[in-house]
C-alpha positions as CSV (number, residue, x, y, z in Angstrom):
1,M,3.1,11.2,10.5
2,F,1.4,9.1,13.0
3,T,-1.8,9.7,14.9
4,R,-2.0,8.0,18.3
5,F,-5.3,6.2,18.4
6,S,-7.3,6.1,21.6
7,G,-9.8,3.3,22.2
8,G,-10.2,0.3,19.9
9,E,-8.5,-3.0,20.3
10,S,-5.7,-3.2,22.8
11,G,-2.3,-4.8,22.2
12,G,-0.8,-4.8,18.7
13,W,1.1,-6.8,16.2
14,P,4.3,-8.6,17.3
15,L,7.3,-6.5,16.2
16,S,9.4,-9.5,15.3
17,K,6.7,-10.9,12.9
18,V,6.2,-7.5,11.2
19,V,10.0,-7.2,10.7
20,G,10.1,-10.8,9.5
21,V,7.6,-10.1,6.7
22,L,9.5,-6.9,5.8
23,E,12.7,-8.9,5.5
24,D,11.0,-11.6,3.5
25,Q,9.7,-8.9,1.0
26,F,12.7,-6.6,0.8
27,G,15.7,-8.4,2.1
28,A,18.0,-6.8,4.7
29,L,16.6,-3.8,6.6
30,D,18.7,-0.8,7.7
31,L,17.6,0.3,11.2
32,L,17.9,4.1,10.8
33,G,17.1,5.0,14.4
34,E,14.7,4.8,17.3
35,D,12.8,7.5,19.2
36,G,11.0,6.1,22.2
37,P,8.4,3.6,20.8
38,L,9.2,4.5,17.2
39,K,11.5,2.3,15.1
40,V,12.4,3.5,11.6
41,Y,13.9,1.1,8.9
42,G,15.4,2.1,5.6
43,I,14.7,0.1,2.5
44,Q,16.1,0.3,-1.0
45,E,14.2,-1.5,-3.7
46,N,15.4,-1.3,-7.3
47,G,17.1,2.0,-6.8
48,V,14.2,3.6,-4.9
49,N,14.6,4.6,-1.3
50,F,11.9,4.7,1.3
51,V,11.4,4.1,5.0
52,V,9.1,2.0,7.1
53,A,8.2,3.4,10.5
54,L,6.8,1.1,13.2
55,M,5.1,2.7,16.2
56,Q,5.0,0.4,19.3
57,S,2.5,0.7,22.1
58,E,5.4,1.9,24.2
59,A,9.2,1.8,24.1
60,G,10.4,-1.8,24.2
61,S,6.9,-3.3,24.2
62,G,7.5,-5.3,21.0
63,L,3.9,-4.6,19.9
64,V,3.3,-2.5,16.8
65,E,0.2,-0.3,17.0
66,E,0.7,1.7,13.8
67,Y,3.0,1.5,10.8
68,G,3.8,3.9,8.1
69,F,5.8,4.6,4.9
70,L,7.7,7.6,3.7
71,A,9.5,8.5,0.5
72,R,11.0,11.9,-0.4
73,F,11.6,13.1,-3.9
74,V,14.1,15.9,-4.5
75,G,14.9,17.8,-7.6
76,F,11.7,16.9,-9.5
77,S,9.4,19.3,-11.2
78,V,6.4,19.4,-8.8
79,T,3.2,21.4,-9.4
80,E,0.0,21.8,-7.6
81,Q,-1.8,20.1,-10.5
82,L,0.5,17.0,-10.0
83,L,-0.2,17.1,-6.3
84,D,-3.9,17.1,-6.8
85,S,-3.8,14.4,-9.4
86,L,-1.8,12.1,-7.1
87,N,-4.0,12.6,-4.1
88,R,-7.0,11.7,-6.1
89,N,-5.5,8.5,-7.4
90,L,-3.3,7.1,-4.6
91,H,-4.6,4.1,-2.8
92,V,-3.4,4.3,0.8
93,S,-1.0,7.3,0.7
94,M,-1.0,11.0,0.4
95,V,1.5,13.5,-1.0
96,A,2.6,16.9,0.2
97,I,5.1,19.5,-1.0
98,E,7.6,21.0,1.5
99,A,10.3,23.4,0.3
100,G,9.9,22.1,-3.2
101,D,10.3,18.5,-2.3
102,L,7.6,15.9,-2.7
103,F,6.8,13.7,0.3
104,L,4.8,10.5,-0.2
105,M,3.4,9.2,3.1
106,A,1.1,6.4,4.3
107,S,0.0,5.5,7.9
108,M,-2.1,2.6,8.9
109,R,-3.3,1.1,12.1
110,A,-2.3,-2.4,13.1
111,S,-5.8,-3.8,14.1
112,G,-6.9,-7.3,14.9
113,K,-4.7,-10.4,15.0
114,F,-1.5,-10.2,12.9
115,D,-2.1,-11.8,9.5
116,P,1.1,-11.9,7.3
117,G,-1.1,-12.1,4.2
118,Q,-3.0,-9.0,5.1
119,F,0.2,-7.1,5.9
120,K,1.6,-8.1,2.5
121,V,-1.5,-6.7,0.8
122,H,-0.8,-3.4,2.5
123,L,2.8,-3.6,1.3
124,E,1.6,-4.1,-2.2
125,S,-0.8,-1.1,-1.8
126,W,2.2,1.0,-0.8
127,R,4.2,-0.3,-3.8
128,R,1.3,0.6,-6.1
129,D,1.3,4.2,-4.7
130,L,5.0,4.4,-5.1
131,M,4.8,3.3,-8.7
132,M,2.0,5.8,-9.4
133,T,4.2,8.6,-7.9
134,L,7.2,7.6,-9.9
135,Y,5.1,7.5,-13.1
136,E,3.7,11.0,-12.5
137,L,7.2,12.4,-11.7
138,S,8.7,11.0,-14.9
139,D,9.5,13.9,-17.3
140,A,9.1,11.6,-20.4
141,Y,5.8,10.1,-19.1
142,P,6.7,6.7,-20.6
143,S,4.2,3.9,-21.1
144,M,3.9,2.0,-17.9
145,A,3.7,-1.2,-19.9
146,V,6.9,-0.4,-21.7
147,A,8.6,0.5,-18.4
148,F,7.9,-3.0,-17.1
149,P,10.6,-5.3,-18.5
150,A,8.5,-8.5,-18.9
151,A,6.0,-6.5,-21.0
152,K,8.7,-6.0,-23.7
153,L,8.7,-9.7,-24.5
154,E,6.0,-10.6,-27.1
155,S,5.7,-14.1,-25.7
156,A,5.0,-12.7,-22.2
157,R,2.4,-10.2,-23.6
158,D,0.6,-13.0,-25.4
159,F,0.5,-15.3,-22.4
160,A,-0.7,-12.6,-20.1
161,V,-3.8,-11.9,-22.1
162,N,-7.1,-12.0,-20.1
163,V,-10.1,-12.0,-22.4
164,A,-13.4,-10.8,-21.0
165,P,-15.5,-14.0,-20.3
166,A,-18.7,-14.5,-22.2
167,P,-21.9,-14.7,-20.1
168,T,-22.9,-18.1,-18.9
169,E,-26.7,-18.9,-18.9
170,D,-27.2,-15.2,-19.7
171,R,-25.4,-14.2,-16.5
172,P,-22.1,-12.3,-16.5
173,V,-19.0,-14.2,-15.2
174,D,-17.4,-12.5,-12.2
175,L,-13.7,-12.7,-13.2
176,L,-12.6,-11.1,-9.8
177,A,-14.5,-13.8,-7.8
178,S,-12.8,-16.5,-10.0
179,Y,-9.4,-15.0,-9.4
180,L,-9.8,-14.6,-5.6
181,G,-11.2,-18.2,-5.4
182,A,-14.2,-19.6,-3.7
183,R,-12.3,-20.0,-0.4
184,S,-11.4,-16.4,-0.1
185,K,-15.0,-15.2,-0.2
186,K,-13.9,-11.6,-0.9
187,A,-15.9,-8.7,-2.2
188,I,-15.3,-5.1,-3.0
189,C,-15.7,-3.0,0.2
190,L,-18.9,-1.0,-0.1
191,E,-17.8,1.6,2.5
192,C,-14.9,2.9,0.4
193,N,-15.9,1.4,-3.0
194,G,-12.6,-0.6,-3.1
195,R,-10.3,2.5,-2.7
196,G,-9.2,1.5,0.8
197,K,-9.5,5.0,2.1
198,R,-12.3,7.4,2.9
199,G,-13.0,11.0,3.6
200,F,-11.5,14.3,2.5
201,I,-8.1,13.5,4.2
202,A,-8.1,10.0,2.7
203,S,-7.8,8.1,5.9
204,T,-7.6,4.3,5.8
205,C,-11.0,2.6,5.6
206,R,-11.5,0.7,8.9
207,N,-14.1,-1.6,7.3
208,C,-11.5,-3.3,5.1
209,D,-8.3,-2.2,6.8
210,G,-7.2,-0.4,3.6
211,T,-7.3,-3.5,1.3
212,G,-10.4,-2.4,-0.6
213,L,-11.8,-6.0,-0.1
214,T,-13.9,-7.5,2.6
215,N,-15.2,-11.0,3.4
216,T,-18.6,-11.7,2.0
217,R,-21.4,-12.2,4.5
218,H,-23.9,-15.0,4.4
């Protein structure tokens, strides 16, 4: 699941801080086991199980060099067409079939100084891929909007409306820039066109660290 990187930045992210963000997002973690530098945690969120694997620079170093996610789906109807569709549309993950089971996997490098906000963005990217996989595996193929509880409330649907803004002074209004805010200075990554991954094997884009967004340059 992991590829040990050579070169690049030395060090890594503090294990305690990475675990702290995971606990903040998912609650209590279940330490499933350790294998040398690898620590694997089990998480259950809304009835869905997956694991987060943290690869340290060496056993006991407390510095995370890579981290990954894994979910296994057993007993679902899985076809090659479904596999191809998912691998085209997943953001940071890939899927593979083994003995009839579907494995959803993602692996990312912990680069630069640890930023809780950036790590949370990666967690949300994983959640997006997990949601897409669950949707594709659903036999009934329900509406994703209907499956989301808040979307069933008419008042919530009315409030959540976002109308395309009219041009100002004959120039289109950038709704994404408005949402991100002037301070963020974020832009769609041109290296991966906002997908967060590149290449035939869909490896994480190093230019944006898999977020699909980069800081604008002046």
